[in-house]
N, C-alpha and C positions, 0 to 999 in steps of 0.2 A: 361178248357183251352179256350182261345179266340184267334182269328186271324182276321186280316184285310188283304185281299188279293187283289192285283191289277194286272191286265194284263198289261205287259210292253213290249215296244220294246227295252228298255235298263234300267239298274239300276246299281248303284254302292254305296259302302259305303267307306267313308274316315274317318280316325282317324289321327289327327294331320297333315292334308293335305297330307296324304299318302293313296292311294287306297289299301284297305285291302280285298275287294271282288268286283266282277263285273260280270254281265251277259248281254247277248243280249236278244233276244226274250224269254219271259217266264213270271214268276210270282215273284212279290215282296210280300213277306208274313211277316207281322209283327205278332209275336206270343207272348202271355202273358200267364203266368202260375198262376193259382189260388191256394190259400192256401189248398184247399181240392181236387185238381185234382189228378187223378189216371193215371196209365199207359193206362187204357182203354180210358180215356178222350183224352190223347195224341194220341193214335192210331186212334181214331175216327176222330179227327180234321185233322191229317195228311192224312188220306185216303180221306177226302173231298178235301183238298188242291191239292193233286196229281191227284185225279180223276175228279175234277170239269171240266165240258165241257164248257169252255168259250172262246175257240178259234174258229174262223170261218172255216167252210168247204168251198168247191168250190162254193156253192150256197150262201155263206154269213151267213148261220145259225150257231149259236154257238153250235157246236156239238163235238168239239175236245178237248182233255185234253192236258196238258203240255207235257206229254209223247208222245201223238199222233203227236205233232208238233216238236218233238225233241228239246224242250225248256229246260230251266233251272229254278231253284228256288233260289232266294236270300232270306234266312231266317234270319230275324232280331229280336232279343229279345226285347220286348217292354212291360215292367211291367206297364206302364201307361195305358194300355188297361183295367186295373182294377181300374182306378181312379173313385172315387165315389163322386159326387157333391150333394148328397141329403141333407147334413147338412150345406151347405154354398157354398162359391165360391172357397175355397181352397180344392183341391181334397184330399181325404183320400185314402190311399193304403193298408188299413187293410186286404183286401181280397186277396192281391197279395201274392204269395208264397215267403217265405224268400229267400234272395239272394243265399245262398249256395245250397239249394234244387233246386232253379230255374235254376242255372247254370248246375246242373246235368241233369235236365229235358230238358234243351235246347240242351245240347250235345247229349242226347239220341234221341231227335227229329231230329237232323241233321243226325245221323246215321240211324235212322229208315226210314227217307225220302229217303236217298241214297239207302237203301235196296229195295225200291219200284221201282227202275229202272230209277231214274231221277238224273241229275247232280244238286248238291246242293252246293251253296256258302253260307257263313255265315258272319254276322257282328261280332263285338268283344263285348263279354258280359261285361256289366258294364262300357263300354267306352263311352265317349262323342263323338258320331258318327254324321257325316253329311251324309244324305241319299239323293241321287239324282236319279230321275227316269223320264222316259217318259211314262206316262200312256196311253195305247191304248184304245180308245173308247170314253170316259173313261169307264172302267169296274172295279168296286170295290165291293167286296163281304165281308160281315162280317160273321164269324162263331163263335158259342159259344157252347161248349159241355154241358153246363148246360141246354140247351133247346133241346138236341137231343131226338128224339122220340116224341116230342110234335108237334102236328099239329097246324097251326095258328088258334087261337080262342078256342083251347081246354083248358079245365080247368086242372090245375096242382093239383094233390092230394098230401097229406102228408105234 
């Protein structure tokens, strides 16, 4: 599972010019599900999103999570996070989870994130969405469950 997470002062999703979800201070998280992702991958990525300490404390140091600041998460399904350009200029999405499975994984991710004690709003799966946000900082973090447990520069075995 992959995610691109932005610290925002506000974010919203529109479908056909209608606002379907909106948050104030919190995180805008684009999430994509890979063909071989498991529940453990989803749990790991969600724990990183909910627990990442990227909000400033009173001294200005990034040490607070979205829960600590009573923020919210806007979770937007984004299969294009699995776009692969290694073979040319048109992305291949062969490694993305098939849509029916991905929708179930997305719904589960929303439920699991809510169970972690944070308000979660969501985009509309498979819709042509317009996403608006005001990125604070800017702060943008990429998360990929395929590299969990690997330290930078460490060789991957197997």
